[in-house]
N, C-alpha and C positions, 0 to 999 in steps of 0.2 A: 193777899198779894204780898210778895216779898220784894225787897230792894237790895239785892246782893250786888256788890261792886266787883270790879275786876280784881281788886286787892283781896276781897273775900274769896274769889275763885282761886287765886294763886295760893292763898293760905290753905284752902281745901285741897288743892292739887299736891301741895307739899306736906300734907298732914299736920298743919300748924293751927288747926282750929280746935275750939273746945268741943266736947262730946255733944253738947246741946246744939251748937251751931252746925256741926257736921250732920246731925240728925235732921235738922231743919233744911239744910241744903240738899240732902239726899231726897227728901220729900219733894222739894221744889224742882229738882232735876227730873224727877219722874213725870211731873205734870207740865213742865214748862220747856217746850222745845227750843225757845230762844235762849234760855239760860244754858241748856245742854250744848247748843251751838257755840256760845261764847266760851264754854269750858273746853270744847273740842279745839278751838283756835289756839288754846294755850298748851294743849297736850303735845303737839308736834314740836314746837320750839323747846319745850322742856326736855323731850327725848333727845333732841339735838344737843342741847347744853349738857345733858347728863353723859353723852357719849364722847365729849371733848376731853382729851387728856391734858390737864394743865401742867405747865412746867414753871418752876420757880425762876425769877429773874436772876441775872448774873449778880454776883456779889458787888462788882464795881458799879452796877446800876443803882443798887440799894445805897451804897456809900455816897454816890453823887447826890441822890435825893436827900439823904440825911444831912450832908454837908450844906446843901442849898437851904434846907429848913433851918439849920443852925445859924447860918449867915443872916437869914431873914429875921430871926428872933433877935440876934445881936443888933441889927440895924434898927429894929423897932424899939428895943430897950434904950438905945442911945437917944432916940427922939423923945422919949417920955421923961 
């Protein structure tokens, strides 16, 4: 019996597992319909995420975030 987690399945889906673990998961997927079903529930969202074209935030947005972080660090430093 195997105990693969959702994290294990995600790593398998994104090809981020070791060769040994991938081999064990392949064997488990052949014999365990429940595990195959769990994997299938991750395939569709992955395809959707892969199809989304990401855009970078505006420069002004990044500058605002960095300024806020800098201000927070200064306030923290003054208290210490």
